[in-house]
N, CA, C and O atoms as a Tripos MOL2 file, in Angstrom:
@<TRIPOS>MOLECULE
protein
  312   311    78     0     0
PROTEIN
NO_CHARGES

@<TRIPOS>ATOM
      1 N           0.8540   -1.0940    0.0700 N.3       1 MET1
      2 CA         -0.0560    0.0650   -0.1110 C.3       1 MET1
      3 C           0.8740    1.2080   -0.0910 C.2       1 MET1
      4 O           1.9850    1.1750    0.4370 O.2       1 MET1
      5 N           0.3540    2.2260   -0.6980 N.am      2 ALA2
      6 CA          1.1260    3.5650   -0.8640 C.3       2 ALA2
      7 C           0.9310    4.2520    0.3680 C.2       2 ALA2
      8 O          -0.1370    4.1860    0.9770 O.2       2 ALA2
      9 N           2.1140    5.0440    0.8460 N.am      3 GLU3
     10 CA          1.9950    5.9990    1.9940 C.3       3 GLU3
     11 C           1.4710    7.4590    1.4640 C.2       3 GLU3
     12 O           1.8380    7.9470    0.3950 O.2       3 GLU3
     13 N           0.7670    7.9390    2.1670 N.am      4 PHE4
     14 CA          0.1810    9.1270    1.9420 C.3       4 PHE4
     15 C           1.1970   10.2140    2.5390 C.2       4 PHE4
     16 O           1.8870   10.0350    3.5430 O.2       4 PHE4
     17 N           1.1660   11.4570    1.6920 N.am      5 THR5
     18 CA          2.1110   12.5080    1.9360 C.3       5 THR5
     19 C           1.1350   13.5160    2.4570 C.2       5 THR5
     20 O           0.3940   13.9890    1.5950 O.2       5 THR5
     21 N           0.9680   13.9680    3.7430 N.am      6 THR6
     22 CA          0.0650   14.7340    4.2930 C.3       6 THR6
     23 C           0.7170   16.1940    4.5440 C.2       6 THR6
     24 O           0.0110   17.1810    4.7530 O.2       6 THR6
     25 N           2.1200   16.2400    4.5040 N.am      7 ALA7
     26 CA          2.6080   17.6560    4.5980 C.3       7 ALA7
     27 C           2.3260   18.6380    3.5160 C.2       7 ALA7
     28 O           2.5220   19.8210    3.7930 O.2       7 ALA7
     29 N           1.8860   18.3250    2.2980 N.am      8 THR8
     30 CA          1.7360   19.1490    1.2920 C.3       8 THR8
     31 C           0.4350   19.2410    0.9160 C.2       8 THR8
     32 O           0.1480   19.8710   -0.1020 O.2       8 THR8
     33 N          -0.6280   18.5680    1.7600 N.am      9 LEU9
     34 CA         -2.0990   18.6290    1.5640 C.3       9 LEU9
     35 C          -2.4880   20.0790    2.1380 C.2       9 LEU9
     36 O          -2.1730   20.5620    3.2260 O.2       9 LEU9
     37 N          -3.3230   20.6860    1.0240 N.am     10 GLN10
     38 CA         -4.0210   22.0980    1.1580 C.3      10 GLN10
     39 C          -5.3120   21.8020    1.7510 C.2      10 GLN10
     40 O          -5.7350   20.6540    1.6090 O.2      10 GLN10
     41 N          -6.0280   22.6710    2.4110 N.am     11 PRO11
     42 CA         -7.4360   22.7580    2.9470 C.3      11 PRO11
     43 C          -8.3490   22.2480    1.5250 C.2      11 PRO11
     44 O          -8.1860   22.7960    0.4350 O.2      11 PRO11
     45 N          -9.0850   21.3900    1.6940 N.am     12 GLY12
     46 CA         -9.9240   20.7760    1.0030 C.3      12 GLY12
     47 C          -9.5380   19.8490   -0.3910 C.2      12 GLY12
     48 O         -10.1800   19.5020   -1.3820 O.2      12 GLY12
     49 N          -8.0700   19.6340    0.1060 N.am     13 GLN13
     50 CA         -7.4650   18.5130   -0.7120 C.3      13 GLN13
     51 C          -7.6280   16.9990   -0.2640 C.2      13 GLN13
     52 O          -7.5610   16.7380    0.9380 O.2      13 GLN13
     53 N          -7.8230   16.0800   -1.1180 N.am     14 ILE14
     54 CA         -8.1570   14.5720   -0.9040 C.3      14 ILE14
     55 C          -7.0300   13.9140   -1.6630 C.2      14 ILE14
     56 O          -6.6260   14.4640   -2.6870 O.2      14 ILE14
     57 N          -6.5100   12.8310   -1.2670 N.am     15 GLU15
     58 CA         -5.7530   11.8470   -1.8840 C.3      15 GLU15
     59 C          -6.4270   10.3360   -1.6490 C.2      15 GLU15
     60 O          -7.0260   10.0990   -0.6000 O.2      15 GLU15
     61 N          -6.3130    9.5150   -2.5070 N.am     16 SER16
     62 CA         -6.7850    8.1380   -2.2340 C.3      16 SER16
     63 C          -5.5310    7.4740   -2.6910 C.2      16 SER16
     64 O          -4.7000    7.9430   -3.4690 O.2      16 SER16
     65 N          -5.5150    6.4120   -2.1450 N.am     17 ASN17
     66 CA         -4.5830    5.2470   -2.4850 C.3      17 ASN17
     67 C          -5.2180    4.2770   -3.4720 C.2      17 ASN17
     68 O          -6.3980    4.4200   -3.7940 O.2      17 ASN17
     69 N          -4.4300    3.2480   -3.9830 N.am     18 ASP18
     70 CA         -5.0520    2.0730   -4.7210 C.3      18 ASP18
     71 C          -5.8590    1.2220   -3.9790 C.2      18 ASP18
     72 O          -6.4750    0.3670   -4.6150 O.2      18 ASP18
     73 N          -5.9830    1.2640   -2.8370 N.am     19 GLN19
     74 CA         -7.0500    0.3250   -2.0450 C.3      19 GLN19
     75 C          -8.3930    1.1180   -1.8500 C.2      19 GLN19
     76 O          -9.4590    0.6850   -1.4130 O.2      19 GLN19
     77 N          -8.0850    2.3760   -2.2780 N.am     20 GLY20
     78 CA         -9.6790    3.1870   -1.9710 C.3      20 GLY20
     79 C          -9.5250    4.0990   -0.5770 C.2      20 GLY20
     80 O         -10.3560    4.9590   -0.2820 O.2      20 GLY20
     81 N          -8.3340    3.7910    0.2520 N.am     21 GLU21
     82 CA         -8.2220    4.5360    1.3630 C.3      21 GLU21
     83 C          -8.1200    5.9810    1.3530 C.2      21 GLU21
     84 O          -7.2230    6.3490    0.5950 O.2      21 GLU21
     85 N          -8.8480    7.1090    2.0460 N.am     22 ARG22
     86 CA         -8.3020    8.2970    1.3640 C.3      22 ARG22
     87 C          -8.0040    9.2960    2.8130 C.2      22 ARG22
     88 O          -8.3890    9.0920    3.9640 O.2      22 ARG22
     89 N          -7.2880   10.2750    2.3350 N.am     23 ILE23
     90 CA         -6.6900   11.2920    3.4650 C.3      23 ILE23
     91 C          -7.0690   12.6790    2.7010 C.2      23 ILE23
     92 O          -6.9830   12.8690    1.4880 O.2      23 ILE23
     93 N          -7.4910   13.5680    3.6510 N.am     24 GLY24
     94 CA         -7.8030   14.8900    3.2090 C.3      24 GLY24
     95 C          -7.5400   15.9850    4.2850 C.2      24 GLY24
     96 O          -7.4700   15.7030    5.4810 O.2      24 GLY24
     97 N          -7.4200   17.0540    3.8750 N.am     25 ARG25
     98 CA         -7.3150   18.3720    5.0920 C.3      25 ARG25
     99 C          -8.5870   18.9930    4.8170 C.2      25 ARG25
    100 O          -8.8790   19.4330    3.7050 O.2      25 ARG25
    101 N          -9.4790   19.0380    6.0020 N.am     26 SER26
    102 CA        -10.7570   19.8120    5.8100 C.3      26 SER26
    103 C         -10.4210   21.3220    5.5260 C.2      26 SER26
    104 O          -9.2800   21.7780    5.4450 O.2      26 SER26
    105 N         -11.4990   21.9670    5.3970 N.am     27 ALA27
    106 CA        -11.4830   23.4880    5.0320 C.3      27 ALA27
    107 C         -10.8270   24.1370    6.3400 C.2      27 ALA27
    108 O         -10.1450   25.1460    6.1610 O.2      27 ALA27
    109 N         -10.9790   23.6310    7.6710 N.am     28 GLY28
    110 CA        -10.5600   24.0400    8.6660 C.3      28 GLY28
    111 C          -9.0820   23.4970    9.1450 C.2      28 GLY28
    112 O          -8.6120   23.6480   10.2730 O.2      28 GLY28
    113 N          -8.5950   22.9800    8.2820 N.am     29 GLY29
    114 CA         -7.2210   22.6270    8.5200 C.3      29 GLY29
    115 C          -6.8780   21.3540    8.9660 C.2      29 GLY29
    116 O          -5.7220   20.9350    8.8930 O.2      29 GLY29
    117 N          -7.9330   20.6200    9.4870 N.am     30 ARG30
    118 CA         -7.6510   19.1430   10.1870 C.3      30 ARG30
    119 C          -7.6840   18.1540    9.1760 C.2      30 ARG30
    120 O          -8.2670   18.1920    8.0920 O.2      30 ARG30
    121 N          -6.7690   16.9910    9.8210 N.am     31 LEU31
    122 CA         -6.5150   15.8930    9.0270 C.3      31 LEU31
    123 C          -7.4960   15.2020    9.2010 C.2      31 LEU31
    124 O          -7.8860   15.0500   10.3580 O.2      31 LEU31
    125 N          -8.3030   14.4740    7.9500 N.am     32 VAL32
    126 CA         -9.2100   13.4480    8.1820 C.3      32 VAL32
    127 C          -8.7380   12.1320    7.0440 C.2      32 VAL32
    128 O          -8.3020   12.1170    5.8930 O.2      32 VAL32
    129 N          -9.0640   11.1700    7.9830 N.am     33 GLN33
    130 CA         -8.5500    9.8040    7.1050 C.3      33 GLN33
    131 C          -9.6760    8.8770    7.1970 C.2      33 GLN33
    132 O         -10.4800    8.8490    8.1280 O.2      33 GLN33
    133 N          -9.6800    8.0480    6.0720 N.am     34 LEU34
    134 CA        -10.7080    6.9660    5.8450 C.3      34 LEU34
    135 C          -9.6540    5.6170    5.7160 C.2      34 LEU34
    136 O          -8.7330    5.7550    4.9120 O.2      34 LEU34
    137 N          -9.7310    4.4680    6.3820 N.am     35 ARG35
    138 CA         -8.7410    3.5660    6.0690 C.3      35 ARG35
    139 C          -9.5720    2.3180    6.7500 C.2      35 ARG35
    140 O         -10.4680    2.3260    7.5940 O.2      35 ARG35
    141 N          -8.8930    1.1970    6.0200 N.am     36 ARG36
    142 CA         -9.5050   -0.2960    6.4890 C.3      36 ARG36
    143 C          -8.9790   -0.5730    7.8950 C.2      36 ARG36
    144 O          -7.8210   -0.3330    8.2350 O.2      36 ARG36
    145 N         -10.0940   -1.1960    8.8350 N.am     37 ARG37
    146 CA         -9.4960   -1.5430   10.0070 C.3      37 ARG37
    147 C          -8.5620   -2.9800    9.8320 C.2      37 ARG37
    148 O          -8.7780   -3.8400    8.9780 O.2      37 ARG37
    149 N          -7.6120   -3.0100   10.7300 N.am     38 ARG38
    150 CA         -6.7170   -4.0120   10.7240 C.3      38 ARG38
    151 C          -7.0880   -5.3180   11.3600 C.2      38 ARG38
    152 O          -7.0470   -6.4180   10.8090 O.2      38 ARG38
    153 N          -7.5010   -5.0230   12.7450 N.am     39 ALA39
    154 CA         -7.6960   -6.3490   13.4260 C.3      39 ALA39
    155 C          -9.2760   -6.7840   13.4050 C.2      39 ALA39
    156 O          -9.6190   -7.8800   13.8490 O.2      39 ALA39
    157 N         -10.2200   -5.8450   12.8550 N.am     40 ASP40
    158 CA        -11.7340   -6.3730   12.6470 C.3      40 ASP40
    159 C         -12.1360   -6.0000   11.3050 C.2      40 ASP40
    160 O         -11.4090   -5.2600   10.6430 O.2      40 ASP40
    161 N         -13.1660   -6.4220   10.8720 N.am     41 ARG41
    162 CA        -13.7910   -5.8870    9.4610 C.3      41 ARG41
    163 C         -14.2230   -4.6660    9.7300 C.2      41 ARG41
    164 O         -14.5380   -4.2880   10.8580 O.2      41 ARG41
    165 N         -14.2690   -3.8600    8.5230 N.am     42 GLY42
    166 CA        -14.5810   -2.6900    8.6760 C.3      42 GLY42
    167 C         -13.8300   -1.4150    8.2500 C.2      42 GLY42
    168 O         -12.7660   -1.5220    7.6410 O.2      42 GLY42
    169 N         -14.2690   -0.3990    8.5060 N.am     43 PHE43
    170 CA        -13.6270    0.5840    8.3220 C.3      43 PHE43
    171 C         -13.4640    1.7300    9.3900 C.2      43 PHE43
    172 O         -14.3300    1.7650   10.2650 O.2      43 PHE43
    173 N         -12.4150    2.7170    9.4290 N.am     44 VAL44
    174 CA        -12.4760    3.6790   10.5200 C.3      44 VAL44
    175 C         -12.2850    4.8130    9.6630 C.2      44 VAL44
    176 O         -11.5880    4.7280    8.6520 O.2      44 VAL44
    177 N         -13.0600    6.2220   10.1220 N.am     45 VAL45
    178 CA        -12.7640    7.5310    9.7690 C.3      45 VAL45
    179 C         -12.4250    8.3370   10.9970 C.2      45 VAL45
    180 O         -13.1780    8.3770   11.9700 O.2      45 VAL45
    181 N         -11.3450    8.9400   10.9350 N.am     46 THR46
    182 CA        -10.9090    9.8460   11.8880 C.3      46 THR46
    183 C         -10.6490   11.1710   11.5400 C.2      46 THR46
    184 O         -10.5570   11.4300   10.3400 O.2      46 THR46
    185 N         -10.4950   12.1750   12.4700 N.am     47 VAL47
    186 CA        -10.2670   13.5110   12.1830 C.3      47 VAL47
    187 C          -9.3130   13.9900   13.5850 C.2      47 VAL47
    188 O          -9.5160   13.6120   14.7380 O.2      47 VAL47
    189 N          -8.4920   14.7010   13.2300 N.am     48 ASP48
    190 CA         -7.2240   15.0630   14.2240 C.3      48 ASP48
    191 C          -7.8790   16.3390   14.9750 C.2      48 ASP48
    192 O          -7.2800   17.4020   14.8100 O.2      48 ASP48
    193 N          -8.8820   16.3520   15.6700 N.am     49 ALA49
    194 CA         -9.5160   17.3330   16.4510 C.3      49 ALA49
    195 C         -10.4370   16.4960   17.5320 C.2      49 ALA49
    196 O         -10.8130   15.3270   17.4380 O.2      49 ALA49
    197 N         -10.6820   17.4200   18.5600 N.am     50 GLU50
    198 CA        -11.2210   17.1560   19.7150 C.3      50 GLU50
    199 C         -12.7330   16.8100   19.0470 C.2      50 GLU50
    200 O         -13.1300   17.4560   18.0770 O.2      50 GLU50
    201 N         -13.5290   15.7500   19.6430 N.am     51 PRO51
    202 CA        -14.6590   15.4640   18.9770 C.3      51 PRO51
    203 C         -15.6780   16.6490   19.7620 C.2      51 PRO51
    204 O         -15.4310   17.1630   20.8530 O.2      51 PRO51
    205 N         -16.6070   16.8650   19.0920 N.am     52 ARG52
    206 CA        -17.7670   17.8570   19.4070 C.3      52 ARG52
    207 C         -18.9870   16.9220   19.6120 C.2      52 ARG52
    208 O         -19.0110   15.8650   18.9810 O.2      52 ARG52
    209 N         -20.0090   17.2440   20.4610 N.am     53 SER53
    210 CA        -21.0990   16.5690   20.6300 C.3      53 SER53
    211 C         -22.0850   16.3090   19.5470 C.2      53 SER53
    212 O         -22.8380   15.3360   19.5940 O.2      53 SER53
    213 N         -22.0900   17.2950   18.4270 N.am     54 GLU54
    214 CA        -22.8250   17.0930   17.3360 C.3      54 GLU54
    215 C         -22.1580   16.3390   16.1810 C.2      54 GLU54
    216 O         -22.7930   15.7040   15.3380 O.2      54 GLU54
    217 N         -20.8150   16.4620   16.2110 N.am     55 VAL55
    218 CA        -19.9430   15.5400   15.1770 C.3      55 VAL55
    219 C         -18.8900   14.6710   15.8320 C.2      55 VAL55
    220 O         -18.0240   15.2650   16.4740 O.2      55 VAL55
    221 N         -18.8440   13.5500   15.7730 N.am     56 PRO56
    222 CA        -17.7760   12.8760   16.4300 C.3      56 PRO56
    223 C         -16.3300   12.7520   15.8190 C.2      56 PRO56
    224 O         -16.1780   12.8290   14.5990 O.2      56 PRO56
    225 N         -15.4510   12.5940   16.5280 N.am     57 ALA57
    226 CA        -13.9990   12.6170   15.6680 C.3      57 ALA57
    227 C         -13.6280   11.2400   15.1490 C.2      57 ALA57
    228 O         -12.5660   11.1610   14.5320 O.2      57 ALA57
    229 N         -14.3060   10.2200   15.3020 N.am     58 GLU58
    230 CA        -14.0470    8.9580   14.9610 C.3      58 GLU58
    231 C         -15.4090    8.3060   14.6620 C.2      58 GLU58
    232 O         -16.4650    8.5620   15.2410 O.2      58 GLU58
    233 N         -15.1680    7.1960   13.4090 N.am     59 VAL59
    234 CA        -16.5680    6.7980   13.2720 C.3      59 VAL59
    235 C         -16.1250    5.3090   12.8440 C.2      59 VAL59
    236 O         -15.1600    5.3100   12.0790 O.2      59 VAL59
    237 N         -16.5940    4.1360   13.1540 N.am     60 LEU60
    238 CA        -16.3410    2.7920   13.0100 C.3      60 LEU60
    239 C         -17.5650    2.2630   12.0980 C.2      60 LEU60
    240 O         -18.6510    2.4870   12.6330 O.2      60 LEU60
    241 N         -17.6450    1.6180   10.8570 N.am     61 THR61
    242 CA        -18.4860    1.2380   10.2210 C.3      61 THR61
    243 C         -18.1210   -0.0750    9.5320 C.2      61 THR61
    244 O         -16.9170   -0.2470    9.3400 O.2      61 THR61
    245 N         -18.9290   -0.9930    9.1450 N.am     62 LEU62
    246 CA        -18.7940   -2.0080    8.3440 C.3      62 LEU62
    247 C         -19.0110   -1.7780    6.7840 C.2      62 LEU62
    248 O         -18.6590   -2.6120    5.9490 O.2      62 LEU62
    249 N         -19.5280   -0.7570    6.5190 N.am     63 GLU63
    250 CA        -20.0290   -0.4190    5.2860 C.3      63 GLU63
    251 C         -19.1610    0.6440    4.5570 C.2      63 GLU63
    252 O         -18.9100    1.7280    5.0820 O.2      63 GLU63
    253 N         -18.7180    0.2910    3.3350 N.am     64 TRP64
    254 CA        -17.9620    1.2030    2.6310 C.3      64 TRP64
    255 C         -18.5320    2.5830    2.1840 C.2      64 TRP64
    256 O         -17.8600    3.6020    2.0230 O.2      64 TRP64
    257 N         -19.7410    2.4680    2.0280 N.am     65 SER65
    258 CA        -20.7130    3.7030    1.6730 C.3      65 SER65
    259 C         -20.7430    4.6130    2.7750 C.2      65 SER65
    260 O         -20.6970    5.8340    2.6210 O.2      65 SER65
    261 N         -20.8310    3.9750    4.0160 N.am     66 ALA66
    262 CA        -21.1740    4.7090    5.1630 C.3      66 ALA66
    263 C         -19.7530    5.5040    5.4280 C.2      66 ALA66
    264 O         -19.6970    6.7290    5.5320 O.2      66 ALA66
    265 N         -18.7630    4.7410    5.5100 N.am     67 ALA67
    266 CA        -17.3440    5.1090    5.6590 C.3      67 ALA67
    267 C         -17.2030    6.5760    4.9080 C.2      67 ALA67
    268 O         -16.9810    7.6530    5.4610 O.2      67 ALA67
    269 N         -17.3920    6.3270    3.5050 N.am     68 ASN68
    270 CA        -17.1730    7.5110    2.5500 C.3      68 ASN68
    271 C         -18.1550    8.6490    3.0170 C.2      68 ASN68
    272 O         -17.7690    9.8160    3.0860 O.2      68 ASN68
    273 N         -19.3730    8.2870    3.3190 N.am     69 SER69
    274 CA        -20.1840    9.4380    3.9170 C.3      69 SER69
    275 C         -19.7100   10.3020    4.9600 C.2      69 SER69
    276 O         -19.7640   11.5320    4.9500 O.2      69 SER69
    277 N         -19.1540    9.4300    6.0260 N.am     70 ALA70
    278 CA        -18.5490    9.8370    7.2360 C.3      70 ALA70
    279 C         -17.3510   10.8990    7.0720 C.2      70 ALA70
    280 O         -17.1770   11.9500    7.6880 O.2      70 ALA70
    281 N         -16.4400   10.2050    5.8770 N.am     71 PHE71
    282 CA        -15.3590   10.9100    5.6440 C.3      71 PHE71
    283 C         -15.7070   12.3530    4.9550 C.2      71 PHE71
    284 O         -14.9960   13.3050    5.2780 O.2      71 PHE71
    285 N         -16.6950   12.5400    4.0860 N.am     72 ASP72
    286 CA        -17.1710   13.5460    3.4700 C.3      72 ASP72
    287 C         -17.6900   14.7140    4.4440 C.2      72 ASP72
    288 O         -17.4380   15.9150    4.3460 O.2      72 ASP72
    289 N         -18.5750   13.9860    5.5270 N.am     73 ARG73
    290 CA        -19.1500   14.8120    6.5950 C.3      73 ARG73
    291 C         -17.7630   15.5620    7.5670 C.2      73 ARG73
    292 O         -17.5580   16.7700    7.6810 O.2      73 ARG73
    293 N         -17.0860   14.6330    8.0750 N.am     74 LEU74
    294 CA        -15.7840   15.1670    8.8030 C.3      74 LEU74
    295 C         -15.0540   16.0870    7.8470 C.2      74 LEU74
    296 O         -14.4510   16.9930    8.4220 O.2      74 LEU74
    297 N         -14.9690   16.0750    6.6270 N.am     75 MET75
    298 CA        -14.0060   17.0080    5.8680 C.3      75 MET75
    299 C         -15.1770   18.3910    5.6880 C.2      75 MET75
    300 O         -14.5880   19.4560    5.5010 O.2      75 MET75
    301 N         -16.2900   18.4710    5.7120 N.am     76 HIS76
    302 CA        -17.0470   19.4520    6.0700 C.3      76 HIS76
    303 C         -17.2490   20.0730    7.2170 C.2      76 HIS76
    304 O         -17.2190   21.2910    7.3910 O.2      76 HIS76
    305 N         -17.4850   19.1300    8.1200 N.am     77 GLU77
    306 CA        -17.8560   19.8720    9.3850 C.3      77 GLU77
    307 C         -16.5230   20.0880   10.3520 C.2      77 GLU77
    308 O         -16.7720   20.4160   11.5120 O.2      77 GLU77
    309 N         -15.3640   19.9580   10.0400 N.am     78 TYR78
    310 CA        -14.1050   20.3570   10.8160 C.3      78 TYR78
    311 C         -13.3700   21.1380    9.9080 C.2      78 TYR78
    312 O         -12.2860   21.6160   10.2410 O.2      78 TYR78
@<TRIPOS>BOND
     1     1     2 1
     2     2     3 1
     3     3     4 2
     4     3     5 am
     5     5     6 1
     6     6     7 1
     7     7     8 2
     8     7     9 am
     9     9    10 1
    10    10    11 1
    11    11    12 2
    12    11    13 am
    13    13    14 1
    14    14    15 1
    15    15    16 2
    16    15    17 am
    17    17    18 1
    18    18    19 1
    19    19    20 2
    20    19    21 am
    21    21    22 1
    22    22    23 1
    23    23    24 2
    24    23    25 am
    25    25    26 1
    26    26    27 1
    27    27    28 2
    28    27    29 am
    29    29    30 1
    30    30    31 1
    31    31    32 2
    32    31    33 am
    33    33    34 1
    34    34    35 1
    35    35    36 2
    36    35    37 am
    37    37    38 1
    38    38    39 1
    39    39    40 2
    40    39    41 am
    41    41    42 1
    42    42    43 1
    43    43    44 2
    44    43    45 am
    45    45    46 1
    46    46    47 1
    47    47    48 2
    48    47    49 am
    49    49    50 1
    50    50    51 1
    51    51    52 2
    52    51    53 am
    53    53    54 1
    54    54    55 1
    55    55    56 2
    56    55    57 am
    57    57    58 1
    58    58    59 1
    59    59    60 2
    60    59    61 am
    61    61    62 1
    62    62    63 1
    63    63    64 2
    64    63    65 am
    65    65    66 1
    66    66    67 1
    67    67    68 2
    68    67    69 am
    69    69    70 1
    70    70    71 1
    71    71    72 2
    72    71    73 am
    73    73    74 1
    74    74    75 1
    75    75    76 2
    76    75    77 am
    77    77    78 1
    78    78    79 1
    79    79    80 2
    80    79    81 am
    81    81    82 1
    82    82    83 1
    83    83    84 2
    84    83    85 am
    85    85    86 1
    86    86    87 1
    87    87    88 2
    88    87    89 am
    89    89    90 1
    90    90    91 1
    91    91    92 2
    92    91    93 am
    93    93    94 1
    94    94    95 1
    95    95    96 2
    96    95    97 am
    97    97    98 1
    98    98    99 1
    99    99   100 2
   100    99   101 am
   101   101   102 1
   102   102   103 1
   103   103   104 2
   104   103   105 am
   105   105   106 1
   106   106   107 1
   107   107   108 2
   108   107   109 am
   109   109   110 1
   110   110   111 1
   111   111   112 2
   112   111   113 am
   113   113   114 1
   114   114   115 1
   115   115   116 2
   116   115   117 am
   117   117   118 1
   118   118   119 1
   119   119   120 2
   120   119   121 am
   121   121   122 1
   122   122   123 1
   123   123   124 2
   124   123   125 am
   125   125   126 1
   126   126   127 1
   127   127   128 2
   128   127   129 am
   129   129   130 1
   130   130   131 1
   131   131   132 2
   132   131   133 am
   133   133   134 1
   134   134   135 1
   135   135   136 2
   136   135   137 am
   137   137   138 1
   138   138   139 1
   139   139   140 2
   140   139   141 am
   141   141   142 1
   142   142   143 1
   143   143   144 2
   144   143   145 am
   145   145   146 1
   146   146   147 1
   147   147   148 2
   148   147   149 am
   149   149   150 1
   150   150   151 1
   151   151   152 2
   152   151   153 am
   153   153   154 1
   154   154   155 1
   155   155   156 2
   156   155   157 am
   157   157   158 1
   158   158   159 1
   159   159   160 2
   160   159   161 am
   161   161   162 1
   162   162   163 1
   163   163   164 2
   164   163   165 am
   165   165   166 1
   166   166   167 1
   167   167   168 2
   168   167   169 am
   169   169   170 1
   170   170   171 1
   171   171   172 2
   172   171   173 am
   173   173   174 1
   174   174   175 1
   175   175   176 2
   176   175   177 am
   177   177   178 1
   178   178   179 1
   179   179   180 2
   180   179   181 am
   181   181   182 1
   182   182   183 1
   183   183   184 2
   184   183   185 am
   185   185   186 1
   186   186   187 1
   187   187   188 2
   188   187   189 am
   189   189   190 1
   190   190   191 1
   191   191   192 2
   192   191   193 am
   193   193   194 1
   194   194   195 1
   195   195   196 2
   196   195   197 am
   197   197   198 1
   198   198   199 1
   199   199   200 2
   200   199   201 am
   201   201   202 1
   202   202   203 1
   203   203   204 2
   204   203   205 am
   205   205   206 1
   206   206   207 1
   207   207   208 2
   208   207   209 am
   209   209   210 1
   210   210   211 1
   211   211   212 2
   212   211   213 am
   213   213   214 1
   214   214   215 1
   215   215   216 2
   216   215   217 am
   217   217   218 1
   218   218   219 1
   219   219   220 2
   220   219   221 am
   221   221   222 1
   222   222   223 1
   223   223   224 2
   224   223   225 am
   225   225   226 1
   226   226   227 1
   227   227   228 2
   228   227   229 am
   229   229   230 1
   230   230   231 1
   231   231   232 2
   232   231   233 am
   233   233   234 1
   234   234   235 1
   235   235   236 2
   236   235   237 am
   237   237   238 1
   238   238   239 1
   239   239   240 2
   240   239   241 am
   241   241   242 1
   242   242   243 1
   243   243   244 2
   244   243   245 am
   245   245   246 1
   246   246   247 1
   247   247   248 2
   248   247   249 am
   249   249   250 1
   250   250   251 1
   251   251   252 2
   252   251   253 am
   253   253   254 1
   254   254   255 1
   255   255   256 2
   256   255   257 am
   257   257   258 1
   258   258   259 1
   259   259   260 2
   260   259   261 am
   261   261   262 1
   262   262   263 1
   263   263   264 2
   264   263   265 am
   265   265   266 1
   266   266   267 1
   267   267   268 2
   268   267   269 am
   269   269   270 1
   270   270   271 1
   271   271   272 2
   272   271   273 am
   273   273   274 1
   274   274   275 1
   275   275   276 2
   276   275   277 am
   277   277   278 1
   278   278   279 1
   279   279   280 2
   280   279   281 am
   281   281   282 1
   282   282   283 1
   283   283   284 2
   284   283   285 am
   285   285   286 1
   286   286   287 1
   287   287   288 2
   288   287   289 am
   289   289   290 1
   290   290   291 1
   291   291   292 2
   292   291   293 am
   293   293   294 1
   294   294   295 1
   295   295   296 2
   296   295   297 am
   297   297   298 1
   298   298   299 1
   299   299   300 2
   300   299   301 am
   301   301   302 1
   302   302   303 1
   303   303   304 2
   304   303   305 am
   305   305   306 1
   306   306   307 1
   307   307   308 2
   308   307   309 am
   309   309   310 1
   310   310   311 1
   311   311   312 2
@<TRIPOS>SUBSTRUCTURE
     1 MET1         2 RESIDUE 1 A MET
     2 ALA2         6 RESIDUE 1 A ALA
     3 GLU3        10 RESIDUE 1 A GLU
     4 PHE4        14 RESIDUE 1 A PHE
     5 THR5        18 RESIDUE 1 A THR
     6 THR6        22 RESIDUE 1 A THR
     7 ALA7        26 RESIDUE 1 A ALA
     8 THR8        30 RESIDUE 1 A THR
     9 LEU9        34 RESIDUE 1 A LEU
    10 GLN10       38 RESIDUE 1 A GLN
    11 PRO11       42 RESIDUE 1 A PRO
    12 GLY12       46 RESIDUE 1 A GLY
    13 GLN13       50 RESIDUE 1 A GLN
    14 ILE14       54 RESIDUE 1 A ILE
    15 GLU15       58 RESIDUE 1 A GLU
    16 SER16       62 RESIDUE 1 A SER
    17 ASN17       66 RESIDUE 1 A ASN
    18 ASP18       70 RESIDUE 1 A ASP
    19 GLN19       74 RESIDUE 1 A GLN
    20 GLY20       78 RESIDUE 1 A GLY
    21 GLU21       82 RESIDUE 1 A GLU
    22 ARG22       86 RESIDUE 1 A ARG
    23 ILE23       90 RESIDUE 1 A ILE
    24 GLY24       94 RESIDUE 1 A GLY
    25 ARG25       98 RESIDUE 1 A ARG
    26 SER26      102 RESIDUE 1 A SER
    27 ALA27      106 RESIDUE 1 A ALA
    28 GLY28      110 RESIDUE 1 A GLY
    29 GLY29      114 RESIDUE 1 A GLY
    30 ARG30      118 RESIDUE 1 A ARG
    31 LEU31      122 RESIDUE 1 A LEU
    32 VAL32      126 RESIDUE 1 A VAL
    33 GLN33      130 RESIDUE 1 A GLN
    34 LEU34      134 RESIDUE 1 A LEU
    35 ARG35      138 RESIDUE 1 A ARG
    36 ARG36      142 RESIDUE 1 A ARG
    37 ARG37      146 RESIDUE 1 A ARG
    38 ARG38      150 RESIDUE 1 A ARG
    39 ALA39      154 RESIDUE 1 A ALA
    40 ASP40      158 RESIDUE 1 A ASP
    41 ARG41      162 RESIDUE 1 A ARG
    42 GLY42      166 RESIDUE 1 A GLY
    43 PHE43      170 RESIDUE 1 A PHE
    44 VAL44      174 RESIDUE 1 A VAL
    45 VAL45      178 RESIDUE 1 A VAL
    46 THR46      182 RESIDUE 1 A THR
    47 VAL47      186 RESIDUE 1 A VAL
    48 ASP48      190 RESIDUE 1 A ASP
    49 ALA49      194 RESIDUE 1 A ALA
    50 GLU50      198 RESIDUE 1 A GLU
    51 PRO51      202 RESIDUE 1 A PRO
    52 ARG52      206 RESIDUE 1 A ARG
    53 SER53      210 RESIDUE 1 A SER
    54 GLU54      214 RESIDUE 1 A GLU
    55 VAL55      218 RESIDUE 1 A VAL
    56 PRO56      222 RESIDUE 1 A PRO
    57 ALA57      226 RESIDUE 1 A ALA
    58 GLU58      230 RESIDUE 1 A GLU
    59 VAL59      234 RESIDUE 1 A VAL
    60 LEU60      238 RESIDUE 1 A LEU
    61 THR61      242 RESIDUE 1 A THR
    62 LEU62      246 RESIDUE 1 A LEU
    63 GLU63      250 RESIDUE 1 A GLU
    64 TRP64      254 RESIDUE 1 A TRP
    65 SER65      258 RESIDUE 1 A SER
    66 ALA66      262 RESIDUE 1 A ALA
    67 ALA67      266 RESIDUE 1 A ALA
    68 ASN68      270 RESIDUE 1 A ASN
    69 SER69      274 RESIDUE 1 A SER
    70 ALA70      278 RESIDUE 1 A ALA
    71 PHE71      282 RESIDUE 1 A PHE
    72 ASP72      286 RESIDUE 1 A ASP
    73 ARG73      290 RESIDUE 1 A ARG
    74 LEU74      294 RESIDUE 1 A LEU
    75 MET75      298 RESIDUE 1 A MET
    76 HIS76      302 RESIDUE 1 A HIS
    77 GLU77      306 RESIDUE 1 A GLU
    78 TYR78      310 RESIDUE 1 A TYR
């Protein structure tokens, strides 16, 4: 799997690797990442920010479409 280069990501920019995992920098400058879980089935989406009551900082899901939706939401909300 190819490694991501996060140092050059600009706000709003998203990169994907060959397995569909994604990383981006939100409009607010936060790093958002969607990756496959290693120990369990499914996907994890995280943002490098303190969680807020209305928007979590981590989402675990078994569904690829739900993971992509969570990634898009965190890119927008943070």
